[in-house]
C-alpha positions in Angstrom: -4.4 30.2 32.9 -0.6 29.8 33.3 1.2 26.7 32.0 1.8 25.6 35.6 -1.9 25.8 36.4 -2.8 23.8 33.3 -0.1 21.2 34.2 -1.4 20.9 37.7 -5.0 20.5 36.5 -3.9 17.7 34.1 -2.0 15.9 36.9 -5.0 16.1 39.3 -7.7 15.0 36.9 -6.4 12.9 34.0 -5.0 9.4 33.8 -1.2 9.6 33.4 -1.0 7.7 30.1 0.7 10.3 28.0 4.3 11.5 27.9 3.8 15.2 27.4 6.2 18.0 26.4 6.1 21.1 28.6 4.0 23.0 26.0 0.4 24.1 26.2 -0.9 25.1 22.8 -3.9 27.5 22.4 -4.0 28.6 18.8 -2.4 28.2 15.4 -2.4 29.0 11.7 -1.0 26.8 8.9 2.0 25.1 10.4 2.7 27.6 13.2 1.2 27.0 16.7 1.1 29.4 19.7 1.3 28.4 23.3 -0.3 29.8 26.4 2.5 32.3 26.9 2.4 33.5 23.3 5.5 31.6 22.1 5.4 30.4 18.5 6.3 26.8 17.4 6.9 25.4 13.9 4.8 22.3 13.7 6.4 19.2 12.1 3.7 16.9 13.7 0.3 18.0 12.5 -1.1 16.4 15.7 0.5 13.1 14.7 -0.6 13.4 11.1 -4.1 14.6 11.8 -4.2 18.4 10.9 -3.7 17.7 7.2 -4.8 21.3 6.3 -2.8 22.8 9.2 -4.1 24.8 12.1 -7.5 26.3 11.6 -7.7 26.5 7.8 -10.2 29.2 6.9 -12.2 27.1 4.4 -12.3 24.1 6.8 -13.2 26.3 9.8 -16.1 27.9 7.9 -17.5 24.6 6.7 -17.3 23.0 10.2 -18.9 26.1 11.9 -21.7 26.1 9.3 -22.5 22.5 9.8 -22.3 22.8 13.6 -24.9 25.5 13.5 -27.2 23.4 11.3 -27.1 20.0 12.9 -24.3 18.7 15.0 -25.2 15.0 15.3 -27.9 12.5 14.2 -28.2 8.8 14.7 -27.2 6.5 11.9 -30.9 5.4 12.0 -31.4 8.3 9.6 -29.8 9.6 6.4 -27.3 12.4 6.5 -26.6 14.2 3.3 -23.2 15.5 4.4 -22.2 11.9 5.4 -23.4 10.4 2.0 -21.6 13.2 0.1 -18.4 12.4 2.1 -18.8 8.7 1.3 -19.3 9.3 -2.4 -16.2 11.6 -2.6 -14.0 9.2 -0.6 -15.0 6.2 -2.8 -14.3 8.3 -5.9 -10.8 9.4 -4.7 -9.8 5.9 -3.4 -11.2 3.7 -6.2 -13.0 1.6 -3.6 -16.7 0.6 -3.6 -18.1 1.1 -0.1 -17.2 2.8 3.1 -18.0 2.5 6.8 -17.4 5.6 8.9 -16.0 5.2 12.4 -14.3 7.6 14.9 -10.7 6.5 14.8 -8.0 4.4 13.2 -8.4 1.6 15.7 -12.2 1.5 15.1 -11.6 1.4 11.3 -9.2 -1.5 11.8 -11.7 -3.3 14.0 -14.2 -3.0 11.1 -11.7 -4.4 8.7 -10.9 -7.3 11.0 -14.6 -8.2 11.4 -15.1 -7.9 7.7 -12.2 -10.3 7.1 -13.4 -12.9 9.5 -16.9 -12.8 8.1 -15.5 -13.1 4.6 -13.4 -16.0 5.6 -16.3 -17.9 7.2 -18.7 -17.1 4.3 -16.5 -17.8 1.3 -13.5 -19.9 2.4 -14.8 -22.1 5.2 -16.0 -21.9 8.8 -12.4 -22.2 10.2 -10.9 -19.5 8.0 -10.7 -16.7 10.5 -7.0 -16.2 11.0 -5.2 -13.0 10.0 -1.5 -12.5 9.2 0.1 -9.1 10.1 3.7 -7.9 9.9 6.3 -7.8 12.7 7.0 -4.2 13.7 3.5 -3.2 12.7 1.1 -1.0 14.7 -2.7 -1.2 14.2 -4.3 0.4 17.3 -4.8 0.3 21.1 -8.0 -1.8 21.5 -7.5 -5.3 22.8 -8.0 -6.7 19.2 -5.9 -4.2 17.3 -3.2 -4.6 19.9 -3.3 -8.3 19.1 -3.0 -7.4 15.4 0.1 -5.2 16.2 3.3 -7.1 15.6 5.3 -5.6 18.5 5.6 -7.4 21.8 6.2 -4.2 23.7 2.6 -3.1 23.0 1.2 -6.5 24.2 2.7 -6.3 27.7 0.2 -6.0 30.6 -2.9 -6.6 28.5 -3.2 -10.4 28.1 -5.2 -12.3 27.1 -5.3 -10.6 23.8 -7.7 -11.6 21.0 -6.5 -14.8 19.3 -6.3 -15.6 15.6 -3.3 -13.5 14.6 0.2 -14.5 13.4 3.1 -12.3 12.5 5.4 -12.4 9.4 8.5 -10.5 8.2 8.0 -8.2 5.2 9.1 -10.8 2.7 7.1 -13.3 0.7 8.8 -16.4 2.2 7.8 -15.4 5.7 4.3 -14.6 4.5 3.9 -18.0 2.9 5.1 -19.7 6.0 2.6 -17.8 8.1 -0.4 -18.3 5.9 -2.3 -21.5 6.5 -5.5 -23.1 5.3 -7.3 -21.1 8.1 -6.0 -17.7 6.9 -8.6 -15.2 5.6 -6.5 -12.0 5.3 -3.1 -10.3 5.4 -3.1 -6.8 7.0 -0.1 -4.4 6.6 1.0 -0.8 6.6 2.8 0.3 3.4 5.0 2.5 5.6 5.3 1.3 9.2 4.9 4.6 11.1 5.1 3.7 14.8 7.6 1.1 13.7 10.2 3.7 12.7 9.0 5.1 9.3 9.8 1.9 7.4 8.5 1.8 3.8 7.6 -1.6 2.2 9.6 -2.5 -0.9 7.5 -2.1 -4.1 8.3 -5.6 -5.3 7.1 -7.1 -2.0 3.8 -5.2 -2.1 3.1 -6.2 -5.7 4.0 -9.8 -5.0 1.8 -9.9 -1.9 -1.1 -8.5 -4.0 -0.7 -11.3 -6.5 -0.4 -13.9 -3.8 -3.5 -12.8 -1.9 -5.5 -12.8 -5.2 -4.3 -16.3 -6.1 -5.2 -17.7 -2.6 -8.5 -15.8 -2.3 -7.4 -14.1 0.9 -8.0 -10.4 1.5 -5.1 -7.9 1.2 -5.9 -5.2 3.7 -3.9 -2.0 3.9 -3.8 0.1 7.1 -3.6 3.7 5.8 -4.4 5.4 9.1 -1.1 7.3 9.0 -0.1 7.0 5.4 -3.4 8.1 3.9 -5.1 11.3 2.9 -2.3 12.9 0.8 0.5 12.2 3.3 2.7 10.4 0.9 1.9 12.5 -2.2 -1.0 10.3 -3.4 -4.5 10.3 -1.9 -3.7 6.9 -0.5 -0.2 5.4 -0.3 -1.3 2.2 -2.2 -1.8 4.4 -5.3 2.0 5.0 -5.2 2.5 1.3 -5.5 -0.1 1.0 -8.3 -2.2 -1.7 -6.5 -5.8 -1.8 -5.3 -6.3 -3.5 -1.9 -9.4 -5.4 -1.0 -9.9 -3.4 2.2 -8.2 -0.2 3.3 -8.5 1.7 6.6 -8.1 5.4 7.2 -8.3 8.1 9.9 -5.9 10.8 11.2 -5.9 13.4 8.4 -9.2 12.5 6.9 -11.1 15.3 8.6 -8.1 17.6 9.4 -8.6 17.6 13.2 -12.0 16.1 13.9 -12.5 12.4 14.9 -13.3 10.4 11.9 -12.2 7.0 10.6 -13.1 4.9 7.6 -13.0 1.3 6.5 -13.3 1.0 2.7 -13.7 -2.2 0.6 -13.6 -3.1 -3.0 -16.7 -4.1 -4.9 -16.4 -7.9 -4.5 -16.6 -7.5 -0.7 -19.2 -4.7 -0.5 -22.0 -6.9 0.9 -19.9 -9.0 3.4 -21.2 -7.0 6.4 -25.0 -6.6 6.5 -27.4 -4.7 8.7 -26.8 -5.1 12.4 -23.3 -6.7 12.0 -21.4 -3.5 12.7 -22.2 0.0 13.8 -21.2 3.3 15.5 -23.0 5.9 17.4 -20.7 8.8 16.4 -19.3 7.3 13.2 -19.9 9.6 10.2 -20.8 12.6 12.4 -22.0 15.4 10.2 -19.6 18.0 11.6 -16.6 15.7 11.0 -17.9 14.8 7.5 -18.2 18.5 6.7 -14.5 18.9 7.6 -13.6 15.8 5.6 -15.4 17.2 2.5 -13.1 20.2 2.5 -10.1 17.9 2.8 -11.3 15.8 -0.1 -12.0 18.8 -2.3 -8.5 20.1 -1.7 -6.7 16.8 -2.2 -8.7 16.0 -5.4 -6.3 18.5 -7.0 -3.2 16.9 -8.7 -1.4 20.2 -8.1 -2.0 19.9 -4.3 -0.6 16.3 -4.2 2.3 17.3 -6.4 3.0 20.0 -3.9 3.1 17.5 -1.1 5.7 15.4 -3.1 7.8 18.5 -3.7 7.7 19.7 -0.1 8.5 16.2 1.1 11.4 16.0 -1.3 12.7 19.4 -0.1 12.5 18.4 3.6 14.3 15.1 2.9 17.0 16.9 0.9 17.7 19.4 3.6 17.7 16.7 6.3 20.2 14.7 4.3 22.5 17.7 4.2 22.6 18.0 8.0 25.8 16.5 9.6 23.7 15.5 12.6 21.4 13.2 10.5 22.9 9.8 9.4 20.0 8.7 7.1 16.6 9.7 5.9 13.7 7.5 4.7 10.0 7.8 4.0 7.7 9.1 1.3 6.1 12.5 0.6 5.6 14.3 3.9 6.0 11.2 6.0 9.8 11.2 6.9 12.0 9.4 9.3 15.4 11.0 10.1 18.0 8.9 12.0 20.2 11.1 14.3 23.9 10.5 14.1 24.3 11.2 17.8 22.0 11.2 20.8 18.5 9.8 21.3 15.5 10.9 19.2 13.5 11.6 22.3 16.1 13.9 23.8 16.4 15.8 20.5 12.6 16.2 20.2 12.5 17.6 23.8 15.3 20.1 23.0 13.5 21.1 19.7 10.4 21.9 21.7 12.4 24.2 23.9 13.6 26.1 20.8 10.2 26.3 19.1 10.0 23.2 16.9 7.4 20.4 17.4 8.7 17.1 16.1 7.8 13.4 16.6 9.8 10.3 17.2 9.3 6.6 16.2 11.7 4.0 17.6 15.2 5.6 17.1 14.2 8.1 14.4 12.9 11.7 14.4 9.5 11.5 12.6 8.2 14.4 10.5 4.5 14.5 9.7 4.0 18.2 8.9 0.7 19.8 7.8 0.4 19.3 4.1 -0.1 23.0 3.6 3.2 23.9 5.3 4.9 26.8 3.5 8.6 26.8 2.5 9.2 29.6 5.0 7.8 27.5 7.8 9.8 24.5 6.6 13.0 26.5 6.6 12.4 27.9 10.0 11.8 24.5 11.5 14.8 23.0 9.7 17.0 25.8 11.1 15.9 25.0 14.6 16.5 21.3 14.2 20.0 21.9 12.7 20.8 24.2 15.6 19.8 21.6 18.1 21.7 18.9 16.3 24.8 21.1 16.0 24.7 21.8 19.8 24.4 18.1 20.5 27.3 17.2 18.3 29.5 20.0 19.9 28.7 18.9 23.5 
């Protein structure tokens, strides 16, 4: 099919909810993708942080194909050895006690919110069901995770949203003002991805951990975008040297297959019991087979150190570009503020020249595959610099 045929097919049959670049991708390896016309693109997006091992990693592809040819799905009424193996490895790498597998980040956050409310009612009192989140946060697109999201622009058109949420700034005075006798949990991202790649200060995170412990409220960390090696640690909270009570995960966990996870520490392992939560597809064996490959690779300190080194290299080269005014982030989760022009216009121009790059608020957002080579990084950076230089000269 030609690109125009694909575009026409999409317009005729799909709800118009996505802003799409005029690119139709059909194959890829590592951090290089190929479109329907054979044009190559350097990928600084990883499918919005999903393809952690890049496009079609050979070990990952073989494991997924092998599992798909053995058993592709079974109900959670039965035991799945690949699912239990994935759970064991994820708990080991995260330092958490128990995991519930879902299909997405929003579903993982839904599980966390249910766990928090059940915990509040059981251990703090029947009225203790309210949850504090941060302004500028993003936690998903279901009605409840939209309510948890601290950005009014995402709330428009979908009222009434689920009640029981309040929003605070990322400082302890604001948190203390938002927490009441009915609060059961605080939920936050350690780097606000959709909010513009905004890292939380280390002192705030550690003070919040101590505050939640003191007041017996859950500290829940949304690692849907920051997790699975993205910031140079298996989970971002490990960079802050804290342990949350609950952590949610998705995106890169199975390197391209739909899988989400809600994990909890040992004191909260039995809050949810049989029949209180569930998922038909959660923990699908094919997705878990892919996740096991991701976990094995990321268990290596050398791999994670490589992520830190690559992220540092990308940040350094971005800072050297005259068209970039500032750079922030951690590991291979980077936000670059353009000195001129809109991030959206720059991303569109980059796609024309063979670079796939994301935006978040006013910044260019980089979430490359964790396996990106230096040659691929340099090629993508050269395209970005060319686009920025052209913009500055015009």
